[in-house]
BAGU-791382 format. One record per atom (N, C-alpha, C): residue number from 1; chain; atom name; y, x, z. Coordinates in pm, 1 decimal, decimal comma, always signed. Layout:
N
+-----+-------+------+----------+----------+----------+
|  nr | kette | atom |        Y |        X |        Z |
+-----+-------+------+----------+----------+----------+
| NUM |     A |   CA |        Y |        X |        Z |
...
+-----+-------+------+----------+----------+----------+
% end
This chain:
77
+-----+-------+------+----------+----------+----------+
|  nr | kette | atom |        Y |        X |        Z |
+-----+-------+------+----------+----------+----------+
|   1 |     A |    N |  -2064,2 |  -2427,8 |  +1201,0 |
|   1 |     A |   CA |  -2179,5 |  -2429,2 |  +1287,6 |
|   1 |     A |    C |  -2301,4 |  -2448,8 |  +1197,8 |
|   2 |     A |    N |  -2397,4 |  -2359,1 |  +1207,4 |
|   2 |     A |   CA |  -2515,3 |  -2362,1 |  +1121,3 |
|   2 |     A |    C |  -2639,7 |  -2401,7 |  +1200,6 |
|   3 |     A |    N |  -2709,6 |  -2504,7 |  +1154,8 |
|   3 |     A |   CA |  -2837,2 |  -2543,1 |  +1214,9 |
|   3 |     A |    C |  -2941,8 |  -2443,6 |  +1166,5 |
|   4 |     A |    N |  -3002,3 |  -2367,7 |  +1258,5 |
|   4 |     A |   CA |  -3099,0 |  -2266,3 |  +1215,9 |
|   4 |     A |    C |  -3243,3 |  -2303,0 |  +1248,3 |
|   5 |     A |    N |  -3264,9 |  -2391,9 |  +1344,9 |
|   5 |     A |   CA |  -3401,4 |  -2433,1 |  +1379,0 |
|   5 |     A |    C |  -3396,2 |  -2566,4 |  +1452,3 |
|   6 |     A |    N |  -3503,7 |  -2644,6 |  +1438,1 |
|   6 |     A |   CA |  -3507,1 |  -2772,7 |  +1508,6 |
|   6 |     A |    C |  -3633,3 |  -2850,7 |  +1479,9 |
|   7 |     A |    N |  -3642,0 |  -2967,2 |  +1542,3 |
|   7 |     A |   CA |  -3757,1 |  -3054,9 |  +1524,0 |
|   7 |     A |    C |  -3754,2 |  -3117,2 |  +1384,3 |
|   8 |     A |    N |  -3866,9 |  -3166,6 |  +1338,7 |
|   8 |     A |   CA |  -3884,7 |  -3212,6 |  +1201,0 |
|   8 |     A |    C |  -3777,9 |  -3312,4 |  +1156,1 |
|   9 |     A |    N |  -3745,9 |  -3411,4 |  +1239,0 |
|   9 |     A |   CA |  -3655,0 |  -3518,3 |  +1199,6 |
|   9 |     A |    C |  -3510,7 |  -3472,5 |  +1179,3 |
|  10 |     A |    N |  -3473,8 |  -3357,8 |  +1231,9 |
|  10 |     A |   CA |  -3336,0 |  -3310,6 |  +1219,1 |
|  10 |     A |    C |  -3312,6 |  -3239,5 |  +1085,5 |
|  11 |     A |    N |  -3420,6 |  -3196,1 |  +1019,6 |
|  11 |     A |   CA |  -3409,2 |  -3135,9 |   +887,2 |
|  11 |     A |    C |  -3367,4 |  -2989,5 |   +885,1 |
|  12 |     A |    N |  -3402,5 |  -2914,2 |   +987,9 |
|  12 |     A |   CA |  -3368,8 |  -2771,4 |   +992,4 |
|  12 |     A |    C |  -3460,7 |  -2692,0 |   +899,8 |
|  13 |     A |    N |  -3412,2 |  -2578,2 |   +853,1 |
|  13 |     A |   CA |  -3492,6 |  -2490,9 |   +768,3 |
|  13 |     A |    C |  -3615,4 |  -2440,2 |   +843,1 |
|  14 |     A |    N |  -3597,2 |  -2398,4 |   +968,4 |
|  14 |     A |   CA |  -3708,2 |  -2353,7 |  +1052,2 |
|  14 |     A |    C |  -3747,9 |  -2469,6 |  +1142,7 |
|  15 |     A |    N |  -3868,2 |  -2522,0 |  +1122,7 |
|  15 |     A |   CA |  -3915,1 |  -2637,0 |  +1200,6 |
|  15 |     A |    C |  -3983,5 |  -2590,9 |  +1328,7 |
|  16 |     A |    N |  -3941,0 |  -2649,9 |  +1441,5 |
|  16 |     A |   CA |  -3999,8 |  -2620,6 |  +1572,0 |
|  16 |     A |    C |  -4080,8 |  -2740,7 |  +1618,7 |
|  17 |     A |    N |  -4182,1 |  -2716,9 |  +1698,3 |
|  17 |     A |   CA |  -4265,6 |  -2826,2 |  +1749,6 |
|  17 |     A |    C |  -4208,7 |  -2886,8 |  +1876,9 |
|  18 |     A |    N |  -4102,4 |  -2830,1 |  +1929,5 |
|  18 |     A |   CA |  -4037,1 |  -2882,6 |  +2048,6 |
|  18 |     A |    C |  -3916,2 |  -2967,2 |  +2008,2 |
|  19 |     A |    N |  -3874,2 |  -3055,2 |  +2097,6 |
|  19 |     A |   CA |  -3757,0 |  -3139,6 |  +2074,5 |
|  19 |     A |    C |  -3632,2 |  -3057,6 |  +2109,6 |
|  20 |     A |    N |  -3596,0 |  -2964,9 |  +2019,1 |
|  20 |     A |   CA |  -3482,4 |  -2876,0 |  +2040,5 |
|  20 |     A |    C |  -3414,2 |  -2851,3 |  +1906,3 |
|  21 |     A |    N |  -3283,6 |  -2827,5 |  +1909,7 |
|  21 |     A |   CA |  -3207,8 |  -2789,3 |  +1790,8 |
|  21 |     A |    C |  -3130,3 |  -2662,7 |  +1825,7 |
|  22 |     A |    N |  -3130,6 |  -2564,5 |  +1736,1 |
|  22 |     A |   CA |  -3063,1 |  -2437,3 |  +1760,6 |
|  22 |     A |    C |  -2957,4 |  -2417,8 |  +1652,0 |
|  23 |     A |    N |  -2833,5 |  -2401,2 |  +1694,4 |
|  23 |     A |   CA |  -2721,0 |  -2378,3 |  +1604,1 |
|  23 |     A |    C |  -2667,0 |  -2238,1 |  +1626,4 |
|  24 |     A |    N |  -2611,5 |  -2178,9 |  +1521,4 |
|  24 |     A |   CA |  -2552,7 |  -2046,0 |  +1523,9 |
|  24 |     A |    C |  -2406,1 |  -2060,2 |  +1482,9 |
|  25 |     A |    N |  -2316,7 |  -1993,5 |  +1555,4 |
|  25 |     A |   CA |  -2173,7 |  -2000,1 |  +1524,4 |
|  25 |     A |    C |  -2115,7 |  -1859,7 |  +1528,1 |
|  26 |     A |    N |  -2037,8 |  -1825,7 |  +1427,7 |
|  26 |     A |   CA |  -1957,0 |  -1703,7 |  +1428,9 |
|  26 |     A |    C |  -1813,3 |  -1750,8 |  +1415,2 |
|  27 |     A |    N |  -1741,7 |  -1754,8 |  +1526,3 |
|  27 |     A |   CA |  -1609,1 |  -1814,5 |  +1532,5 |
|  27 |     A |    C |  -1501,0 |  -1708,1 |  +1541,3 |
|  28 |     A |    N |  -1389,2 |  -1734,1 |  +1479,4 |
|  28 |     A |   CA |  -1273,0 |  -1646,4 |  +1489,4 |
|  28 |     A |    C |  -1189,6 |  -1686,1 |  +1610,4 |
|  29 |     A |    N |  -1109,2 |  -1594,9 |  +1658,3 |
|  29 |     A |   CA |  -1022,7 |  -1618,2 |  +1773,2 |
|  29 |     A |    C |   -939,4 |  -1744,7 |  +1754,5 |
|  30 |     A |    N |   -928,5 |  -1824,0 |  +1859,1 |
|  30 |     A |   CA |   -848,5 |  -1947,3 |  +1865,5 |
|  30 |     A |    C |   -906,2 |  -2064,3 |  +1786,9 |
|  31 |     A |    N |  -1022,7 |  -2049,6 |  +1723,2 |
|  31 |     A |   CA |  -1086,4 |  -2164,8 |  +1659,4 |
|  31 |     A |    C |  -1134,0 |  -2261,3 |  +1766,6 |
|  32 |     A |    N |  -1127,0 |  -2390,4 |  +1737,5 |
|  32 |     A |   CA |  -1180,7 |  -2492,6 |  +1826,2 |
|  32 |     A |    C |  -1303,4 |  -2552,0 |  +1760,4 |
|  33 |     A |    N |  -1412,5 |  -2560,8 |  +1834,3 |
|  33 |     A |   CA |  -1539,1 |  -2609,9 |  +1780,8 |
|  33 |     A |    C |  -1578,9 |  -2738,9 |  +1850,0 |
|  34 |     A |    N |  -1627,3 |  -2835,1 |  +1773,9 |
|  34 |     A |   CA |  -1683,1 |  -2957,5 |  +1830,0 |
|  34 |     A |    C |  -1833,7 |  -2940,3 |  +1841,0 |
|  35 |     A |    N |  -1888,5 |  -2973,6 |  +1956,1 |
|  35 |     A |   CA |  -2031,6 |  -2960,7 |  +1980,8 |
|  35 |     A |    C |  -2104,6 |  -3079,7 |  +1919,6 |
|  36 |     A |    N |  -2209,5 |  -3056,4 |  +1837,8 |
|  36 |     A |   CA |  -2286,8 |  -3168,4 |  +1783,5 |
|  36 |     A |    C |  -2347,6 |  -3250,5 |  +1896,9 |
|  37 |     A |    N |  -2358,2 |  -3378,8 |  +1876,2 |
|  37 |     A |   CA |  -2416,0 |  -3467,4 |  +1977,4 |
|  37 |     A |    C |  -2539,1 |  -3535,1 |  +1919,9 |
|  38 |     A |    N |  -2651,7 |  -3522,3 |  +1989,1 |
|  38 |     A |   CA |  -2775,7 |  -3589,0 |  +1951,8 |
|  38 |     A |    C |  -2820,6 |  -3668,3 |  +2073,3 |
|  39 |     A |    N |  -2844,0 |  -3796,7 |  +2053,6 |
|  39 |     A |   CA |  -2879,4 |  -3886,1 |  +2163,8 |
|  39 |     A |    C |  -2994,5 |  -3828,0 |  +2246,2 |
|  40 |     A |    N |  -2980,9 |  -3834,6 |  +2375,9 |
|  40 |     A |   CA |  -3077,9 |  -3791,1 |  +2477,2 |
|  40 |     A |    C |  -3097,5 |  -3638,9 |  +2481,8 |
|  41 |     A |    N |  -3008,9 |  -3562,2 |  +2419,0 |
|  41 |     A |   CA |  -3018,5 |  -3416,2 |  +2424,4 |
|  41 |     A |    C |  -2894,2 |  -3360,4 |  +2493,7 |
|  42 |     A |    N |  -2913,9 |  -3262,8 |  +2581,5 |
|  42 |     A |   CA |  -2805,1 |  -3200,9 |  +2656,8 |
|  42 |     A |    C |  -2776,7 |  -3062,5 |  +2599,9 |
|  43 |     A |    N |  -2649,4 |  -3030,8 |  +2566,7 |
|  43 |     A |   CA |  -2618,8 |  -2899,7 |  +2510,3 |
|  43 |     A |    C |  -2626,8 |  -2787,5 |  +2613,5 |
|  44 |     A |    N |  -2671,0 |  -2671,4 |  +2568,9 |
|  44 |     A |   CA |  -2669,4 |  -2547,9 |  +2646,2 |
|  44 |     A |    C |  -2613,2 |  -2441,5 |  +2553,5 |
|  45 |     A |    N |  -2498,9 |  -2385,4 |  +2588,6 |
|  45 |     A |   CA |  -2428,1 |  -2290,2 |  +2503,8 |
|  45 |     A |    C |  -2443,0 |  -2149,8 |  +2560,0 |
|  46 |     A |    N |  -2478,8 |  -2055,7 |  +2475,2 |
|  46 |     A |   CA |  -2493,3 |  -1916,0 |  +2514,9 |
|  46 |     A |    C |  -2395,9 |  -1832,0 |  +2433,4 |
|  47 |     A |    N |  -2310,5 |  -1756,5 |  +2499,7 |
|  47 |     A |   CA |  -2215,7 |  -1668,3 |  +2431,2 |
|  47 |     A |    C |  -2286,1 |  -1535,7 |  +2405,2 |
|  48 |     A |    N |  -2312,7 |  -1508,3 |  +2278,3 |
|  48 |     A |   CA |  -2384,1 |  -1386,1 |  +2240,3 |
|  48 |     A |    C |  -2292,8 |  -1264,3 |  +2243,3 |
|  49 |     A |    N |  -2166,3 |  -1282,2 |  +2203,5 |
|  49 |     A |   CA |  -2072,6 |  -1171,2 |  +2193,2 |
|  49 |     A |    C |  -1932,3 |  -1229,2 |  +2197,6 |
|  50 |     A |    N |  -1838,7 |  -1162,6 |  +2259,1 |
|  50 |     A |   CA |  -1702,4 |  -1213,6 |  +2267,7 |
|  50 |     A |    C |  -1685,7 |  -1303,0 |  +2389,3 |
|  51 |     A |    N |  -1593,5 |  -1395,4 |  +2382,3 |
|  51 |     A |   CA |  -1567,4 |  -1484,6 |  +2494,3 |
|  51 |     A |    C |  -1525,8 |  -1621,0 |  +2445,1 |
|  52 |     A |    N |  -1542,5 |  -1722,8 |  +2530,2 |
|  52 |     A |   CA |  -1506,5 |  -1859,9 |  +2494,2 |
|  52 |     A |    C |  -1451,2 |  -1930,3 |  +2616,8 |
|  53 |     A |    N |  -1368,0 |  -2027,9 |  +2594,4 |
|  53 |     A |   CA |  -1312,6 |  -2108,5 |  +2702,1 |
|  53 |     A |    C |  -1360,9 |  -2250,7 |  +2686,0 |
|  54 |     A |    N |  -1411,1 |  -2306,9 |  +2794,9 |
|  54 |     A |   CA |  -1457,5 |  -2445,2 |  +2794,3 |
|  54 |     A |    C |  -1369,1 |  -2522,3 |  +2891,2 |
|  55 |     A |    N |  -1311,4 |  -2632,6 |  +2845,0 |
|  55 |     A |   CA |  -1224,4 |  -2712,9 |  +2930,7 |
|  55 |     A |    C |  -1292,3 |  -2742,1 |  +3063,5 |
|  56 |     A |    N |  -1230,0 |  -2702,3 |  +3173,0 |
|  56 |     A |   CA |  -1279,7 |  -2727,2 |  +3308,6 |
|  56 |     A |    C |  -1423,8 |  -2681,2 |  +3329,9 |
|  57 |     A |    N |  -1471,8 |  -2584,9 |  +3254,4 |
|  57 |     A |   CA |  -1607,6 |  -2531,0 |  +3266,1 |
|  57 |     A |    C |  -1717,0 |  -2635,3 |  +3250,1 |
|  58 |     A |    N |  -1688,3 |  -2742,8 |  +3181,6 |
|  58 |     A |   CA |  -1787,6 |  -2849,1 |  +3159,9 |
|  58 |     A |    C |  -1794,1 |  -2883,1 |  +3011,9 |
|  59 |     A |    N |  -1909,0 |  -2928,4 |  +2966,8 |
|  59 |     A |   CA |  -1925,4 |  -2982,6 |  +2832,2 |
|  59 |     A |    C |  -1965,7 |  -3128,5 |  +2846,1 |
|  60 |     A |    N |  -1874,8 |  -3215,6 |  +2815,8 |
|  60 |     A |   CA |  -1899,6 |  -3359,6 |  +2817,2 |
|  60 |     A |    C |  -1864,1 |  -3415,5 |  +2680,8 |
|  61 |     A |    N |  -1891,1 |  -3540,4 |  +2659,8 |
|  61 |     A |   CA |  -1858,6 |  -3605,9 |  +2533,0 |
|  61 |     A |    C |  -1712,0 |  -3581,3 |  +2497,8 |
|  62 |     A |    N |  -1690,1 |  -3531,5 |  +2376,6 |
|  62 |     A |   CA |  -1554,7 |  -3507,8 |  +2328,2 |
|  62 |     A |    C |  -1496,4 |  -3371,3 |  +2362,1 |
|  63 |     A |    N |  -1561,0 |  -3292,1 |  +2446,4 |
|  63 |     A |   CA |  -1511,0 |  -3158,9 |  +2479,6 |
|  63 |     A |    C |  -1531,2 |  -3064,1 |  +2362,3 |
|  64 |     A |    N |  -1451,3 |  -2960,2 |  +2358,6 |
|  64 |     A |   CA |  -1462,2 |  -2857,9 |  +2254,8 |
|  64 |     A |    C |  -1462,5 |  -2720,9 |  +2320,6 |
|  65 |     A |    N |  -1508,8 |  -2621,0 |  +2247,4 |
|  65 |     A |   CA |  -1507,8 |  -2482,2 |  +2293,0 |
|  65 |     A |    C |  -1405,1 |  -2407,9 |  +2209,1 |
|  66 |     A |    N |  -1316,6 |  -2332,8 |  +2273,3 |
|  66 |     A |   CA |  -1215,6 |  -2255,0 |  +2203,1 |
|  66 |     A |    C |  -1242,3 |  -2107,1 |  +2225,9 |
|  67 |     A |    N |  -1261,8 |  -2032,1 |  +2117,9 |
|  67 |     A |   CA |  -1285,3 |  -1888,9 |  +2129,8 |
|  67 |     A |    C |  -1156,3 |  -1814,0 |  +2157,6 |
|  68 |     A |    N |  -1158,5 |  -1723,5 |  +2252,6 |
|  68 |     A |   CA |  -1042,5 |  -1639,8 |  +2283,8 |
|  68 |     A |    C |  -1045,0 |  -1509,3 |  +2204,4 |
|  69 |     A |    N |  -1159,9 |  -1469,6 |  +2157,5 |
|  69 |     A |   CA |  -1178,1 |  -1351,2 |  +2074,1 |
|  69 |     A |    C |  -1270,9 |  -1392,4 |  +1960,8 |
|  70 |     A |    N |  -1287,8 |  -1306,4 |  +1860,3 |
|  70 |     A |   CA |  -1392,9 |  -1331,8 |  +1763,0 |
|  70 |     A |    C |  -1523,0 |  -1338,2 |  +1842,7 |
|  71 |     A |    N |  -1601,6 |  -1443,3 |  +1822,0 |
|  71 |     A |   CA |  -1712,2 |  -1473,6 |  +1912,6 |
|  71 |     A |    C |  -1836,4 |  -1515,1 |  +1836,4 |
|  72 |     A |    N |  -1954,2 |  -1474,3 |  +1883,5 |
|  72 |     A |   CA |  -2082,4 |  -1521,3 |  +1831,2 |
|  72 |     A |    C |  -2146,3 |  -1608,3 |  +1938,8 |
|  73 |     A |    N |  -2186,1 |  -1729,2 |  +1902,1 |
|  73 |     A |   CA |  -2242,3 |  -1825,5 |  +1995,8 |
|  73 |     A |    C |  -2374,7 |  -1878,5 |  +1944,7 |
|  74 |     A |    N |  -2461,2 |  -1919,9 |  +2036,0 |
|  74 |     A |   CA |  -2582,9 |  -1992,8 |  +2001,6 |
|  74 |     A |    C |  -2580,3 |  -2121,0 |  +2083,1 |
|  75 |     A |    N |  -2603,0 |  -2234,3 |  +2017,5 |
|  75 |     A |   CA |  -2605,7 |  -2363,3 |  +2085,9 |
|  75 |     A |    C |  -2745,3 |  -2420,5 |  +2077,9 |
|  76 |     A |    N |  -2801,9 |  -2456,5 |  +2192,5 |
|  76 |     A |   CA |  -2932,5 |  -2521,0 |  +2200,3 |
|  76 |     A |    C |  -2912,0 |  -2665,4 |  +2242,6 |
|  77 |     A |    N |  -2982,4 |  -2757,4 |  +2178,9 |
|  77 |     A |   CA |  -2982,4 |  -2898,1 |  +2219,8 |
|  77 |     A |    C |  -3123,7 |  -2936,9 |  +2252,3 |
+-----+-------+------+----------+----------+----------+
% end
C-alpha cells in the first residue's frame, strides 16, 4: 500500500491542505490487505479495477480486504 498524498503531518510526497490521506494499491488475486488506521479518520475504499471482497460489506477495526482478481484500489482516509 503506497501513500501518495496527504496532510503535512503524515509525511506524504504530495502534500494536501485537507485532512485526508490517499493510498494506492495494486493487489494480486487472493492477497489480504490491512487498512491503515489513523485516529479520527474513516476509511473510504474505491475499487478502480478488478474486484474485492470485504467481510460482511463493512470496514471496521481489524477488517481486511481480500482481492478476488488482480485489483487496483484507492483508499482515502
